[in-house]
N, C-alpha and C positions, 0 to 999 in steps of 0.2 A: 504494500500500499504506499509506504513512505518513499520507496525508491523510485516510484513513478510519478512523483509530484510534478506538476507542470510549472510551478513557480518557485523561484529561488528563495529559500528561507534562510535567514540568519538566526542561528540559535545561540543564545547566551546562557551560560550557566554560572552560578556562584559556587565554584568548587573550592575546596580547601587546597592548600599547597600540596598535601599528600595525595589527594585525588588527582590533581594536575600532573604530578610526577608519575603516578601510576598510569595515567592516560598516555602521557608521552612515552613512557617505557614500553607500553604495549603498541606504540605507533598507531594510536586511534585518534580520530578526529571527533569533535563533539557531534557533528552531524551523523556520524556512524553509530552513535549510541542507540538510535532508534531501531537499528538492525538486530538488536539483542533483546531477549526477554529480560524481565526484571531480575530473575534469579541468576541469569548469566552475567548481568551487569554487576551484581553483588560480588561475584567471584572475580570478574575482570578488574574491578576497581578496588577490591578488597575492602568493601564497606558492608555495613549491616543491610539486611533486606529492606528495611524501612527507608533507609537513605537511598538505596538503588531505585526503589519505587518512586521516590520524590524526584530524583534526577531524571528518570525516564519521563515522568509526567511533565516536568518543566520543559524538557525538549519537545515532547509531543504537542503540548498546548501551543508552543510557538510556531507550529506548522499552520496554525489558523491565521489567515491574512490579518495584518495590522495588530496582532497580539504580541506583546513583548513579555519579558521576564516578570515584570511586576504584576501584570494581570495573570500570568501563569501561576504565580505565587498565591494570588487571590483565589483561584480555582482550587488549589490545594488546601488553602485555608478552609474552604467549604467542604473538604473531604472528597473532592473529585480527583481522580488520578489518571483518567484517560478521556479522550475525546468521546468515545462511545458512551461513557457514563452521562454525557450531557444530552443524549437523544431523548430521554424520557422526561424532560423537564421543560421549563420555559424561561426566557430571559427575565421576565417579571418576577417569577418565583425565586430565581437565583438572587436577584437584587434584593428582594424582601428578606430572604434568608441571610444574605451578606450583611445588610444593615442591622438586622437583629443581633447577629453574632458580634459585629463591631461595636454596637451600642450607640451608633450615631448615623445620621444621614450622610450619604455620599453624593458626589457630583452626579447629576442625572445622566451624563454620558457613560457612566459605568454600566448602567442598564443597557445602553446601546451595545457595549462590548459583550455583555452576557447574551444579548439577543443574537449577535453575530456568532458567538461560539456555538450556541444551540443550532442556529441555521446551518453552520458549517458541519456540525456533527451529523445532521440529518441529510445533508445534500452533497457534501464535499465541494461545494461551490466556492471557488477561489476568486471570483470576480467582484465580490462585495467587501466593503470595509465597514468598520464599526459605525461610522457616521451615516452610512446608508440606512441605518435603523432608527434614526432620530424621529422621523415623521411617524413611523409605526409606534414607537414608544409613547410619543405625545398623544396620539389618537387612543391608544390603549389606556393610558392613565387618565385621560379626559373622561373616558367612558367608565372605567373601573376604579379609579382612585388608588389609594395606598391602603395597606392594612391599618386597622385601628391601633395596633400596638407598635406602629412605626416609631422609632426613636425621634425625640423632639430636637435634640441638638444637632447642628450641621457639622460636617467634617472639618471646616476651617477653625472650629473651636477646639479640636482635638489634636492639633499638630504638635 
């Protein structure tokens, strides 16, 4: 699946010095990490299975158009570790869950990114970017609003 991607993807990972050394010693490139299963990565990088799962997820999420490492980390924060796990959800539901777990409201464009991730998971469409979902989000929120338990404080007060 990943070897046949039509668009060039730059994957960034926050690796420890030891992980970088192990990667170099094995003559592996970051983009090649997606060619390995999580248990294989754990052995190759000499890391615990949980860390290998995180590394794989960070790399996989960055195959989504216009998604970078910070948003990949946000998806992991929500307990998602693969693109396929996003298929059975919605961008709005992910945003609601994210804000609840963070304890504050985030910039509305974060929902657009969640919507893109779900769209990509379901279609593998690489032609759209997160900002293509702004109109959809606004229409949805106009009609459905936000949950009653949505945090009150905005993100800029929690920096």
